[in-house]
N, C-alpha and C positions, 0 to 999 in steps of 0.2 A: 114614973116619969123620967127618973134618972136613967133607968135601963133603956128606955126608948131613945133618949138622946145619945146614949153611948152606942147603941146599935146604929143609929144614923151616922154618927161620927166615924165609926169603923167602916161603914159602907163607903163613905166618901173617901177615906184613906185608901181603901182597897181599889176603888175605881181609879184613883189618881195614880197608884202604882202600876196598874195595868196599862194606863195611857202612856206612862213614861217608859215602861219596859218594852212595849210592842215595837217601836222604831229600832231599838237596838238589836232585836232578834232578826230583822230583815237583812239579807246579804247586801253588802256594799258593792255596787258595780259602777264602774266609770260610765258616765254618759257617752253615748256614741257621737263622734264628731260628724257634723254634716259633711257629706261628700261634695267637693267643689269641682266644677267642670274644668278640664285643662285649658290653660290659656292658649289661644291660637298664636302661631309663629308670626313674626313681624312681616316676613315675605308674603305669607298667606293673607295677612291683614291688608298689606298694601295692594296685593292682587285683587283682593275682594273689594277694596275701596276704589281701585282704578276703574275708569269707565271702560266698557267693552270696546275692543278694537274692531272697527268695521272693515271688512274686506273691500278693496278698491272696486269700484264699479267698472263695467265694461268700457264705458266712455273714458274713464280715467286711465285704464290700461292702454286704450288706443292712443290717448294723448301722449302718454309716456313713450310708447313705441314710436310714434311719429317724431317726437323730440329727439329720441335716440338716433333715428334714421337721419334726421336733419343734421345732427352733430357729425355723424359719420360721413355724410355727403360733403359737408363743409371741409372736413379734414381731407377727404379724398380730392376735392377740387384744389385745395392748397397744394397737395402733393403733385397733382397733375400740372399745375402752373409751375411748380419748382422744376419738374422734369422737363417741361417745355422750354423754360429758360435755359436749363443746362444743355438741352439739345440744340437750341438756337446758338448758344455760345460755342459749342463744339463744332457745329456746322460752319459758323462764320470763321472760327479759327482755322478749320481745315481748308475752307475755300480761300482764305487769305494766304495760307501757306502755299497752296498749289498755285495761286495767282502770282505770288512773289517768285516762285521757281520758274514759272513760264515767262514772267517779265525778264528775269535774268537771262534766260536762254534767248529771248527775242533781242535784248540789248546786245548780246554777244553777236548774234547774226547781223544786227544793224551795224555794229562796228566793223565786222568783216566786209559787209557790202560797201560801206563807206570807204574802207581801205582799198577795195577793188576799184571803186570809182576813181580814187586818187591815182592809182596805178595807171588806169586807162587814160586819165587826163595827162599824166606825165608822158605816156606813149604818144598820144596825139601831139603834144608839144614837140617831142623829139622828131616825129615824122615831118611836121611842118618846118622844123629847123633844117632838116635835110633837104626838103624841097627848095628852100630858099638858097641853100648852098649846093645846088645840083652840080655845078661845074666842079667843085672840089670833090664831090662824091664820084663824078665820072673819072677824075684823075686818080682817085684812090682805088677805083675798081680796075683801072688799067685797060679800058676799052680802046680798041684800035681806032675806031671811028667815033668821035666824040658825039656827033649828032645821033647816031644809032644808040650809043650808050646812054645819052641823056634821055632819049625817048623810052628806052627800056626802064631806066630808073624812075622816071616820072610815072610810068604806068604801075610799076611795082609799089612806089610810095602811095600812089592814089588808092590802089587796092588795100594796102595796109591801113591807110587813113579811113577808108570806107568801113572796113571791118572793125577798126577801133571805135569809130563813132557809133556803129551798130551796137557794139558791146557796151559803150557808154550809155546809150539809151536804155538798154536792158538793165544795166547796173543802177542807173538813176531811177528807173521805175521800181526796182526792187528796194532801193533805199527809201523811196516815197512810201511804198506799201508797208515796209517794216516800221518806218517812222510813225505811220498812222496807227498800226497795231500797238506799238509801244505806248503812244500817247493815250489810246483808249484803255489799254491795260493798266497804265499808271493811274488814270482816273478811277478805274475800278478798284485798284488796290487802296487808293486813298479813301474811297467811299467805304470799303470794307473795314479799314482801320478805324474810321470815325464811328461806324456802327458798333464795332467791337468795343471801343472805348466807352460809348454811351451805355452799352449793355453791361459792361463790367462796373461802371459807376452806379447804375441802377441796382445791380446785385449787391454792391457794397452798402448802398443806402438801405436796402431791405434788411441786410444782416445787422446793420447798426440799429435799426428800429426794433428788431427782434430782441437784441441784447438790452 
């Protein structure tokens, strides 16, 4: 009985030793770390999260093109208006300058014509004075026969008076014509000056608005 119990006790001890010794004999290896997937970049993540950009439709492209053309046309119209205003200003300034020069020449001619008329009036008055003093003129001329000398002088003075009066009429007509031209040209010059002043005032107002 005792032998049987001893055998059983030894068997238990042996089995226990085998159970304890077997894990120690196994090689100790580090457990493999699980492989993790690489984290995506922030840019790739944002691009992935962003909604896809849709290409503009044909209608949208046409609308943009038309808007661009409208903007260019508006700018071109503004440039054309600016050039037209500049051209109008230059044309008015040139016309005013030429008109003023022509007016100055006409006024000089008018002064000369009026001076000529004054000289003719003075000649007429002198001839008429001699006609009234015909006897004194006969004596001064030293005619032998006073009646013949008086007749000669009267005819001479009358021809001179007729010629002077004819020239007076021509001079008066020239003065009248020149005076008419001067008046018309003066009115034209004044109108051009007013137009130019209005145009310059409008341009200054437009520049002030732009600023």
